[in-house]
N, C-alpha and C positions, 0 to 999 in steps of 0.2 A: 744253258750251260755257259759258264764264265771261265776265263783263263787268267792266271796270275801273270804269265809271260807270253802274251799273244804274239810277239815278234818272233819267238823261237819256232813258230809254225812254219816259217820259211825254210826250215831245215828239211822239210819233206821233199824239196827239190833235189836233194842228194839221192833220191831214188834212182835217178838216171845213171849214177855211177856203176852199180852192178850190171845195168843193161849194156852200157858201153863196154865194160870189161868182158862180158859174155860174147859180144859181137866180135871184139878184137881177138880174143883167145879161143874163138870157135875152132874146133878140130876139123882139119881138112882130110878128106879121104885119100888113101894111097892106092895108086893104081898097081895092080898085080896081074901078071900074066900067068894064067892057069888053064889047064885044058878044060876043066869043068867050069867054064865061065858062067854058064847059066845058073849053076848052083850057087856060085859066089855072089852073083848079082842079087839073087833072092835073099841070101843071108845078109848081104850088105844093106839092103832096103829095110829088113826087119830090125837090124841093129841101129840103123839111123833113126827109125821111128822111136825106138825105145830110148835112145840117147836124147832125142829131142824132148820127150816127155820128162825125163829126169832133169835135164837142164832147165826146163820150164819150171819144175817144182822148186829147184834150188833158187832160181831167179825170184820166184814169188816169196820164198822164205827170207831171202836176203833183203829184198825190197821192203817186205813187211817189217823186218827188224828196224830198219832205218826210219821208216814212217812212224812206227809206234814209239821209238825212242824220241824222235822230235816232238811227237804228240804229248808224251809224258813230261818232257822238259818244259813244255808250255804250261804245266801245272793246271790242267782242266779240273773243274769241280762241278758237282751237281748241286744246284741251288735248292736248299731246303726251306720249308715254311718258316718265316721269321728271319731269314738271312737277308742282310742289307745288300750283299753283293760286293762289298769292299771292306777292307780293314782300316782304311784311312779316314772314314767318316767319323766325326765326333759322336760320343755317346754320353748319355746320362747314367752315371755309375754310382751305385750305393755299395760301400764296403762295410759289411756288418761283422763285428768281432764279438765272440763269446768271451765275456770277462768274468764268468762265475768263478768261485774259489777253486773248483776242480781243475781249472786251467793252470793252476800253480804246480801241477804235477811235473816233476823234473825228470827228463830223460836225455841222456847224452849231454849233461851239463846245460840244459836249456829247458825252460818251462814251456808249456804248450802255448801260452799267450805270447811269449817271446818268439817262438817258431812262427806263430800266426803273423806277428808284426814283421818278421823278415820277409815272409812271402808277400805280405801286403805292400811293403816298400818296393819290392821287385815288380809286382803287378802294377803298381801306380805308375811306374816309368813305361809300361807297355801300352797304357791307354793312349788313344789318339790325341793329337793337339786339339785345343778348343773344347775338350770334354768337360762336362759338369760333374764334379766328384763330391760325394758326401761320405764321411767316415762316421759310423755309428757303433756304439757298443751296448751291452745289455745293462748298463747302469740305469737305475730308476731315475726318472726325471730328466734324462739327457734329451736335449732338443735335437730334432732331425732337421738338418739344414745343409745346403751345399757350401763347400769351402770356397772362400774368395779366390784362391788360386791353388796351384799344385803344391807349392811350398807349405801352405797352411795345412793341407791334407797330410803331407809328409810329417809335419810336426805333430799333428793330432795322433797319427799312428805311433810315433815315437814315444808319446806320453801315455800310452795305454797302460792301465793298471787293473789288477783284479779288484772286484768290489764284493763286499760281504753280502749284500742283498741284491742279487741279480735277477732281473726279469727274464722270462723265457725267450728263446729265439723266435718262435712264431709271433709272439707279441712285438718283438723288435722288427721283424720282417714286415709286419703290417704297417708299422710307422715308416719303414723305408719305402714300401710300395706307394704309400700315400704321397711321399715326397717326390718320387720319380714321376708320378702321374701329373704333377704340376709343371714338369719340364716340357719345353717346346721341341726338344730333340726327338726325332722319330725312333731312334734306337735306344733302348733302355736295358741296363744290365744290373743284376744283383749278385754280389759275391759274399758268400757266408763262410767265415773262417771258424771252424768248430772242431772239437775233439769227439763229437758224436756222443757225448754223455747223455744218458737217458733222462737225467734230471732237467736238461735244457730243452728237451723236445716233448712237451706234454701233448698227448694225442687229442685231448679235448679242445685244443685251440687250433686244430688243423683246418676246420671249416672256415673260420674267419680268415686264415691265411690264404687258402685257395681262392676264396671269393674276392679278396682284395687284389691279388696278383692278376687274376683273370680280367679285372677291370682295366688294367694297364694296356692290354693288347700285346704289342710286340715287345716282349721282355725276355731276356735270357737269364736263367738262374743257374749259378755255378756254386756248388758246395765244395769247399776246400777242406779236406780232412787233415788236421794237424795232430790227431791223437796217436796213441801208441796201441798197437794191435793187442798186445798181451801185457797190460800193466800189472805191477805188483804193489799192493798197498795194504796197510793195517790201520784201521780207524775206529774211533769210539763213536757209538751211536748217541741218540738223545739221552741226556742225563736227567733222571727223575729223582726228586726228593720226596721222602715220605710226608713231609710237611714243610712249608716255607716259614712258618712261625711255630716254634715249639717252646715248651716249658723248660726252665733251667733244670728241672728234675727228669726230663725225658731224654730219649736218645733219637738221633737222626739217622734215617736210612737213606743211603745214596746208591742208586741203581743206574747202571749203564750197560752197554753191550759192546763186545769186541767183534768187529767184522773183518773180513779178509777178502781181498781180490788177488788172485794169483795162487801161489803155493802156500800150503799149510806151514805154520810155524808157531812156536811158543813165544809169547810176549808178556812182559811184566807191566802191570798198570799200577801207578803210584797215586796216592791221595795226599794232597797238600792243603794246609790251611794257612792263611796269612796272619802274621802276628800284628801287634799294635803298630809296628813300624812299617807294615806292608810287605815284610819279607816272608817268603814261603817256608813253612816248616812241615817236613814230611811226617805224616801221621800213620800211614799204613801202606801195604803193598800186596798185590796178588799176582800170581803167575797163571796165565790163561792160554790154552791151546786154541789158536785161531784156525778156522776151517773155511774154505771158499763156500759161499752161498749160505752160511749160517751166522747167526748173531749169538755169540757165546756170552752168557750173563756175567756181569761184574758187579759185586755188591760189597758195600762197606757200611759199618755202623760206628757212630761216634757219639760220645756223651760227656757229661761233666763239664759243660761249657758255661762260661760266665754270661750274664745278660748283656745284650747288645747285638750289633750287626756283625756277622761273620761272613768271610768270603774265602773261597778256595778254588781248587781245580783238580781234575783228573788228568793224568799224562801217561802216554805210552813211552816206555823207555826205549831209546834207540831211534834211528832215523830211517825214513823210507822216502819214496818219491813224492808223496804228498804230505806236507807238514800241517795243512789246514785242519785235518780231522784227527790229529794226534792229541789235542788238548780240548777239554770241555770245562767251562767255568760255571760256578754256582755261587749263590748268595742266600743266606737265611738269617733269621732273627731269633734270638733267644730272649724270652721274657720270664719273669717270675711266675710261679704257679698261679693259675687263674682262680679267683675266688668265686664260687657258685653258691647261691642260696637255694636249697631244696625245701619247699614248703608243702606240707601235707596235713590232712586231718589228724587228730590225736588217735592213737600214739604215732607221732610223726616218724620215729625211727623204724617202726614196722613197715610203714608205707614206702619209705625211701630206701629200704635195705638193698634191693636189687640194683637200683640206679646208682646209689652211692658206691657200692662195691664195683660196679662196672667202670665208674669214672675214677675212683681212687681206691683200689684194692687195699685191704688192710696191710698186707705184706709190703706194699709200696709205701704206705703211710709210715710204717715203722722205720723203714729205711730212708725216708725222706726223699723219695724219688717220684712221688705221685704228681701227675701233670695238673690235677685240679685239687683245690682246697675247698671241700664241701662243708658248708654250714647248714644244719638242719633245724627247722623251726616249725611251729604249728601255724596253720593258716590264720588263726586269730591274731598272731603277732606281726603279720606282714604290714599292717597299717602303721605300726610304730617303727618298723625297721628302716634304717637309712639305706635305701637300695643303691645309692651311688657308690657304695663301697664294694659292690659286686659287679663282676663282668657279665653275669647272666642270672636269671631267676627261672626256676622250674617249679610248676605246680603239678603235684601228683594226685590224681583222682580228687580234684577239688570239690568241696561243697559250695553251695551258693554263697557268693561274696557280696559285700555291700557295694553299691555303685561307686562310692569314694575309693574303695580299694581297687576296683577295676580301672578307674580313672588314673589312680596312682601308677599302676602297672603300665597303662597305655602311654602315659607321659614319660615313664622311665624308658620304654622301648623307643619312643620318638626321639629321645636324646642320643640314640646311637647304640643302645644296648640290645640284648636278646632276651626273649621270653619264650619258654616252652610250656605247653599245657597238655597234660595227658588225661583225657577224659575217661571217666569210669562210672561205676555204679552210683557214686555219690552226686552225680549231676542231676539231682531232682530236688525240688521242682524245676522245670525248664525256664521259668520266667526270668530268674536271675541271669541265666546264661544268654537269654535272647534280648535283654535290655540294651539300649544304645551304648552304654558305657562298656559293657562286656563285648559287644559286637565290634568295638574298635580294635580288639585283639583277635577275637575268634574269626575263623574263615567264613562263617555263615550261621544261620539259625539252626539249632538242634531240632530235629523232627521226631525221631523215635529210636528206640533200641532195636537193632537187627540181630537176630539169633541164627546161629549156624551150628547146632549141636552135633551135626555129623562129623565135624572135625576136618572138613574138606577145604576150609577157607584158610589162606595163609598169605603172607606178604609176597609180592611178586613184582620186582622192579621191571619196568618196560625198557628203560635205557639207563645209562650210567653217566649222563652228562652233568647232572647236578653235583656240586662239590661234595655233598654228603655221601653220595653213592659212588663217587669216582674211585674209592679204594676197592670196591668190588669188581671193577671193570676187568681186571686180569683174571679173576676167578669166578666169573659170572655163572659158569656151568657147574661149579662145584659147591655152591652154597646151598645147604639142605633146608631151605625155607619151609618145605612141606612138613618137616619134623617138628615145627613149632606152630601148631594150629591156633586159630583164633575162633572162639565160640560166640563172642558177642562184641558188637561195636555200635557206635552212634552213627545214624544216618543224618545228613544235613539236608535242610529244605532247599536252599539255593545258596551257592557260594557267592561271596561278595566280589566286586570288580577287582581285578588284579591278583586274585588268589591263584596260586599254582599248586598242582599236585606233585609232590616230590616222590611219593611212594604209594602205589595202589595195592589193593588186594588182587588175588588172582581172578576175581569176578569183575574187576574194573572199578569197583567202588574205592573212594579215596581212603587211605590209611594214614598218611602223613601229608599235611598241607602247610604251605608257607604264605605269609602275608607281610607285605612291607608296611611298616608303621613309622612314618617320619624318616629318620636316618637309620632306624633300627629294623628289626624283623621279629615276627612271632611265628613259632612252629606249633602246630596242633596235631596231636595224634588221637585218632578216634577210638582207640582202645588203650587201656591202661598198661603200665609196666610194674604194678605194685601188688597184683593178686598172687596169693600163694595157693597151690593145690592142697585141698583138704577134704575131709569127709562130709562136712556140714554145708559147705557153700562151694559150688563149682566155679572155678576161676573164669575170667573173661578170655584168657589166652594162656598159652604156655611159652610165650616169647622169652622170658628171663629164666626159665626153669631148665635144669640139667646142664649139659655141656653146650650152653647157649653162647658160643663164640660169635655167631652173627649179631646177636643182640649187643654184646659188648662192643664190637666194632661200630655198629650203628649208633649206639649211645655216645661213644667218644667222638664220632664224626659230627653228630648233632651238636654236642657241646662245643666242639672246636668251631663249628659254623656260627653258633650263637655269639661266641666271644670275639669273632672276627678273625680267628686263626686261618680260616679258609679264604678270606677276602684279599689279604695283602699278597702281592706278587712281586718278587724280586728277580725273576729269571725270564728273559725275553729272547726272541730271535732278532737277528739283525734287521733293522728297518722298522720294527714295531715301536710304538710309543710307550715309554716307561712312565708309570704313574707312581709318584712318591707321596705317601700319606704323611701329612704334617700334623703335629700336635698343636692345637690352637694356642696352648700356653707357651709354645716355643717358636712361634712364627717370626720370621725375619723379613726384612725388606729385600734381601738378596742373598744368593748362595754362590759357592764356587763348585763347579762340576769338574772333577778330575777324570780325564779319559784314560783308557788303557795305555796310550802312548806317553803318558806323563804330563800332558798339557792340561792347563786349567782354563776354564771358560766361565766368566761371570754369568749367572743365571738369575734374572729378576723374578720376584714372586709377587703375586697379588695378595694384599692383606685380606684377612677374613675368608680366605679360601683354604680348604682342608686338603687339597691335592695340588701337586705340582707336576704337570705333564712335561716330559723331556723327549723331544723328537730327534735329537742328534745321537742316534744309536747306530751309526754306520761303521763302527769299529767293534771287533770282537774282543771280549775281555771283561775285566771287572772295573766298574765305575764307582766313584765315591762322591757324595754330595755333602759338603761341609759348610758350616757357618761359624763365624767367630763370636766373641762376646760371652756373656754369662749364659749358662744353659746351652752350651754348644750343641748344634745339630750335627749328627754324624749318621748318615744313611748311605745305602749302597744298593747296587743292582748289578746283574751280570747279563752279558749278551753273547749268544752263540750263533753259529751258522745253522740254518735249517738243514736237516739231513740230506735233502736232495741237492743242496748246493755243493756238497763234496762227493757226490756219487760219481764213481768212475766207470760203472757198467755201461757199455756202449750199445746203442741201438743197431739193429741190423739194417742192411740196405733195403730189405723188404718193408720194414717198419718205416724207414725214411720215405719210401715211395708211397706208403699209405698216408703219411702226413701231408705230402705235396699233392697226392691224388692226381687229378688230370693235368696239373701243372708240370710241364716238362722241365727237368733239371739235369745237370751233368755233375758227376762226382769225380773229383780229381785229388791226387795226393802229392804229385811232384810238379815241378815247373814245366816239364815237357808235356805232361798231361793237361795242365792248365792251358798252355799255349795251343795245344791241339784242339781242345774243346772250344776255346775262344775263336779260333780260326773256323771251326766247323759251324759255330753259331753265327758268325758274321758273314762269312763267304759261302759256306756250304761244305759238303763232303767232298774232299779232294780225291781224284782218281789216280794220283801219282803212284801210290804203293801197288795197287793191282796192275797198273800198266807196266811198271818195271818188272813185276813178276811174270807177266805175259811175255815181255821182251826176253827175259832170261830163259823161259821155256822154249821160245822159238829159236834162240841161239843154240840151245842144246839139241833141238830137233834138227837144225841145219847142219850142225857138226856131225851128228850121227848119220844123216842122209848122205852128206858129201863124202865122208870117210868110206861108207859102204859102196857108193857108186864108183868112186875113183879106184877103190880096191879091186872091184870087178874089172 
């Protein structure tokens, strides 16, 4: 047991005071003359014994009050495990601040990061002299190091800012624990300033945190809650585009969701596109009822756009506590309709009817809004066709081709184009398809035709990670693949190295395969899409027959993938590397990157490279990449917060205890609580409050007893 004020124990000597007073003020008996003297003497002796006991009890109560009061004023404390026994010894302290975007939440005219900074400045002055102090935040790449002096630590706290791409608190605490382990001071302390947002405390990183802190030994962990118990916020979720590269004849779908924390309310969401001068122009608006715990859909569709790079944003009308999730940015590119070459045996139009209608429906062609411009030719004319004029080539139920034709198609794909092959009944004899020139495109050697006349075989995606299948991700359980049976398909002997299965049948056999050819790709479907149901010849499948909307979506996604529409990305999360595709004919030695804050940065490029990686994506907004001179390059991309970075939902104390596990920590919200917890951690648990309570109880008991005794 230790005492804050040991000298005050001398006050116990005052116990003699009530003893002296009792001796001086002792009541003396009065002599009385009474005939029944014997009776009076007996009564007197009984009264004297009773009074003696009462006075002794009062004496003990009064002496106990003084002794306990002196004992309490000496501030005794019980030493706990990890306590140093004094508050004056220097400590190695790491002050960790959560700088994620959700700390921009404003309450009582102060953001959560500003509130954390104020508490941090106050706490900094409470640390003992000669302490080693480190100030860390959740910014990626920030080094963990002790400040050279207290003034440097104070300046570091004053310069805290929110970062777009914030690492998790457990990860930052691991870095802080490693730094403290290197200190020679025996007492180590970690202070975490957080709003307890769930996004900053991933449970999967708790094991590494617990292991690292336990290696330090004597370490006090203090979690300072600067959050708001019941925040109110309306925010936009992740924004998804139907495609990032679309035809000038197509329409763009923009989807997002309106979330709510706090009370329900109706909010207006606006869609803006930037004009040629970079000024936002409002294109549409929706009113959405936000409800807590739900993500209400927000959808827009726009079309009639000129070719080029387009940028815009969605915005919630009005202000709330957190502005970071009120705006979502996006970029997309519009290109002229892609030219496709559909080659098939004679009569080619009959073979290509289903695929041509799926890619460019007649009604769309008449209105001039078809995404693809399909040219149809016989297989015999492929050898003379200039393939460079087309974005992709599709072979439908091909017959054996000459090796020179296979070689021409393989070279065309290697230059960065796409080739699709739909194998069918005309793939006989097999020798032509198994020759080396054909095998440069095909995924493997053809083995045999497999028959499933029972109609139980159908397409069955296993996952939706491939760009071709990503469109089905949200409706995976509602696609009636079983309504479009496959009766016959080609089995492959052995797939070539690097070939991937995009789409299998429900028995696991491959239906759609992909092979990389140079800078391009080749897709092979083991069953055709050109057979018509008739009485004389049973079709190989019913994929394009009837209300075959799954086939139409699949065909369009395959075509978009072949022409590169699924490859280019213009929308990133903060911190990700943006990759800009460069046209070899328009390459420049340098570019200017314009960031969302209006600043421009020179960006050198390496000649003969088709891609330009950009790593400086630490700001949220729209970026532009420009170059001057003839054939000016004008590209762009957008950067948004990851959804978890703006999450305001708070974790519970039980979940926080689960993250720290066996590591003991103390949770505080005010300066008084912080001071109390630090005192308990360094010195131990003080007994002053319970002792004062006992003194008050004894005084009350003494008053009650004395009043009753003297009354009698």
